[in-house]
C-alpha positions as CSV (number, residue, x, y, z in Angstrom):
1,M,32.9,9.5,14.7
2,K,33.0,6.0,16.2
3,Y,33.0,4.5,12.8
4,I,35.8,6.8,11.5
5,I,38.0,5.8,14.5
6,A,37.3,2.1,13.9
7,A,38.1,2.5,10.2
8,V,41.4,4.3,11.0
9,V,42.3,1.5,13.5
10,L,41.5,-1.2,11.0
11,V,43.5,0.5,8.2
12,T,46.5,1.1,10.6
13,S,46.3,-2.5,11.7
14,L,46.3,-3.8,8.1
15,M,49.2,-1.5,7.1
16,G,51.2,-2.8,10.1
17,T,50.5,-6.4,9.2
18,R,51.6,-5.7,5.6
19,A,54.8,-4.0,6.8
20,L,55.5,-7.0,9.0
21,A,54.9,-9.4,6.1
22,Q,57.2,-7.3,3.8
23,Q,59.9,-7.3,6.6
24,G,59.5,-11.1,6.9
25,A,59.9,-11.5,3.1
26,A,63.0,-9.3,3.2
27,T,64.4,-11.4,6.0
28,N,63.7,-14.6,4.0
29,A,65.4,-13.0,0.9
30,A,68.4,-12.1,3.0
31,A,68.6,-15.7,4.4
32,A,68.3,-17.1,0.8
33,T,71.1,-14.8,-0.3
34,S,73.4,-15.8,2.6
35,T,72.9,-19.5,1.7
36,T,73.9,-19.1,-2.0
37,Q,76.3,-22.1,-1.6
38,V,73.4,-24.3,-0.3
39,T,71.2,-23.1,-3.2
40,S,73.9,-24.0,-5.7
41,T,74.4,-27.4,-4.0
42,N,70.6,-27.9,-4.1
43,K,70.8,-27.9,-8.0
44,I,72.8,-31.1,-7.5
45,K,70.7,-33.8,-5.9
46,L,72.7,-35.7,-3.3
47,T,71.7,-39.3,-2.5
48,V,73.4,-41.6,0.1
49,I,74.3,-44.8,-1.7
50,K,76.2,-46.6,1.1
51,V,77.5,-46.2,4.6
52,D,79.7,-48.7,6.4
53,S,77.8,-48.2,9.7
54,E,74.7,-46.4,11.0
55,E,72.9,-46.3,14.3
56,T,69.3,-47.3,14.0
57,A,68.6,-49.2,17.3
58,T,68.7,-46.3,19.8
59,E,68.4,-43.2,17.6
60,N,67.8,-42.3,14.0
61,G,71.4,-42.1,12.9
62,R,70.7,-43.2,9.3
63,G,73.2,-42.2,6.6
64,T,70.4,-40.4,4.7
65,N,70.3,-37.7,7.4
66,A,73.7,-36.4,6.2
67,V,72.1,-35.1,3.0
68,D,68.5,-34.3,4.1
69,G,69.0,-30.5,4.3
70,N,68.1,-30.6,8.0
71,P,71.1,-29.7,10.3
72,E,69.1,-31.1,13.3
73,T,69.3,-34.7,12.0
74,F,72.6,-36.5,11.6
75,W,74.3,-39.6,10.4
76,H,76.0,-41.5,13.3
77,T,77.8,-44.8,13.1
78,E,76.6,-47.7,15.3
79,W,77.2,-47.4,19.0
80,T,74.4,-49.4,20.7
81,D,75.1,-53.0,19.8
82,A,78.6,-52.6,18.4
83,N,81.3,-49.9,18.1
84,P,83.0,-50.5,14.7
85,E,86.3,-48.6,14.7
86,C,87.4,-45.9,12.2
87,P,87.7,-45.6,9.3
88,H,84.1,-45.1,8.4
89,E,82.7,-44.2,4.9
90,I,79.7,-42.6,3.4
91,I,79.2,-42.7,-0.4
92,I,77.0,-40.1,-2.0
93,Q,75.7,-39.9,-5.6
94,L,75.5,-36.6,-7.4
95,T,72.6,-36.2,-9.8
96,P,73.4,-35.0,-12.4
97,P,77.1,-35.9,-12.4
98,S,78.7,-32.5,-11.8
99,T,82.0,-30.6,-11.7
100,I,82.7,-29.7,-8.1
101,K,85.6,-27.7,-6.5
102,G,85.1,-29.0,-3.0
103,F,82.7,-30.2,-0.3
104,T,81.3,-29.2,3.0
105,Y,81.0,-31.0,6.3
106,L,78.7,-29.8,9.1
107,P,79.3,-31.6,12.4
108,R,76.2,-32.7,14.5
109,Q,74.5,-29.6,15.9
110,D,73.2,-30.9,19.2
111,E,75.1,-30.6,22.5
112,E,77.2,-33.7,21.9
113,V,80.4,-34.1,19.9
114,N,80.5,-37.9,19.6
115,G,81.4,-38.9,16.1
116,T,82.7,-35.5,15.0
117,I,85.2,-36.3,12.3
118,R,88.8,-35.1,12.8
119,N,91.0,-36.6,10.0
120,Y,89.3,-37.3,6.6
121,E,89.9,-38.3,3.0
122,I,87.6,-37.4,0.1
123,Y,87.3,-39.5,-3.0
124,V,85.5,-39.0,-6.3
125,S,84.2,-41.5,-8.9
126,D,82.3,-41.7,-12.1
127,D,80.7,-45.1,-11.5
128,G,80.5,-45.3,-7.7
129,K,82.9,-48.3,-7.6
130,D,86.3,-47.1,-8.6
131,F,87.3,-44.2,-6.4
132,G,91.1,-44.3,-6.9
133,K,93.2,-42.1,-4.7
134,P,91.8,-39.4,-2.5
135,V,91.5,-36.0,-4.1
136,K,91.9,-34.3,-0.7
137,K,93.1,-35.3,2.8
138,G,93.0,-33.2,5.8
139,E,91.8,-32.4,9.3
140,F,88.5,-30.6,10.2
141,D,88.4,-27.8,12.7
142,G,86.9,-28.8,16.1
143,G,83.6,-27.2,17.0
144,K,80.2,-27.0,15.4
145,N,80.9,-24.7,12.4
146,K,80.5,-25.9,8.8
147,N,83.9,-26.8,7.2
148,T,84.4,-26.0,3.5
149,V,87.2,-27.9,1.8
150,K,88.4,-26.8,-1.6
151,F,90.1,-29.1,-4.0
152,D,93.4,-28.2,-5.7
153,Q,91.4,-28.3,-9.0
154,P,87.8,-28.9,-9.9
155,V,86.8,-32.5,-10.7
156,K,83.8,-33.9,-12.6
157,C,82.2,-36.9,-10.8
158,G,79.0,-38.7,-10.2
159,F,79.9,-39.9,-6.7
160,I,81.9,-38.7,-3.7
161,K,83.1,-40.8,-0.7
162,L,83.9,-39.2,2.6
163,R,86.2,-41.5,4.6
164,A,86.5,-40.6,8.3
165,L,89.9,-41.7,9.5
166,S,89.5,-40.5,13.1
167,E,87.1,-38.9,15.6
168,I,87.7,-35.7,17.5
169,N,88.2,-37.5,20.9
170,D,89.7,-40.7,19.3
171,N,86.5,-42.7,19.8
172,A,85.3,-45.3,17.3
173,W,82.4,-43.3,15.8
174,S,81.7,-40.9,13.0
175,S,78.8,-38.5,12.4
176,A,77.7,-35.7,10.1
177,A,74.7,-33.4,10.2
178,E,75.2,-32.4,6.6
179,I,77.6,-33.1,3.8
180,G,77.4,-31.0,0.7
181,V,79.4,-30.3,-2.5
182,V,80.8,-27.0,-3.8
183,P,79.9,-26.7,-7.5
184,A,82.5,-25.3,-9.8
185,E,81.4,-22.0,-11.3
């Protein structure tokens, strides 16, 4: 009888573990489904080509953080040794060149708001040199939520440039946890 009870406990335990694993897989599938836009963006590789300023003396505020897929890291303009004024720019290459209908901006996700962009311009380019006139100008919402900006019409490009014209509290800095593109369907 002891062995039968032990076998039942073992089988029940294994079934419970399997149910938890299936529940976890369902949760992960739901998370993947809710990030369809990120999945679509991930088909386009984003590479930071240039930033006008980045903080590397006191923190890891490198421009590459804005496209690393990790909302906990962020690009931040220099603030330790200097405070260059706005506007600030970040240029990102799209591989392969793609038709996009907008972009996303996620402000830094820690407790600070320093560098959160208020007014912006977005430019596109085929060669990474000639950006012409902005395809969109605007103002981001305050707060920590991801901002999605749609263009008036889709554009094909190999590069985007986000130009931060002002900061949420009129400080000199700019920052971004993640910058993405919205592919045209």
